[in-house]
C-alpha angles and dihedrals in degrees: 000000000000116000118228096191133047114279137177120229145105094247108088139143110220120196096316136041088239092057099075126146117214102157138043090252095055091042095051092044089052091050091050090049092050091047090052093047091049091051089046089053090060091047091052091048090052091047092049093050093047092047091048091053091050093044093053090059092206115169090205119096114250086232092061093051114089115241094250098042116123114245113242099243092170088081094059119078124236095261092055092047091048092051091049090050091048091052089049091052094049092047092048091051091051091049093051092048090052089050091051091049090054088050088069081083092222107144093215091054090049092050093046092052095045093046090046091053091048094048091045090051091049093049101039112018110031096082092118099250091120092049092054091060092054095044096047097040108115090206094058117105115238 
């Protein structure tokens, strides 16, 4: 039976019929795996954004570019654009799989994914690069 509301319990089907948890061991291992995949998602997003910035080859600082400015992709060659698109596709697939795992409506799965995303953001994406763009943007309202 598929749950349509959040529930607590160790019996859950995650993503596939073959991924069922029936014991505390299998449930906790599944939560650890989902936590790790969610943190890996943030790592891949950071990697994709850094690679995209390098692939563009722009000589302008990202701080000087307005938030809504279009990146000059004409500078990057087709292999760099293809690699950036491939990273985007892989990251999108991981994100959708995490979303589907949360749609099992198991509260433990939800918490493991959200905490994994938060820890991954803290470890890989909270270096302050995003904040610099907002602080130094001349279009931003004080």
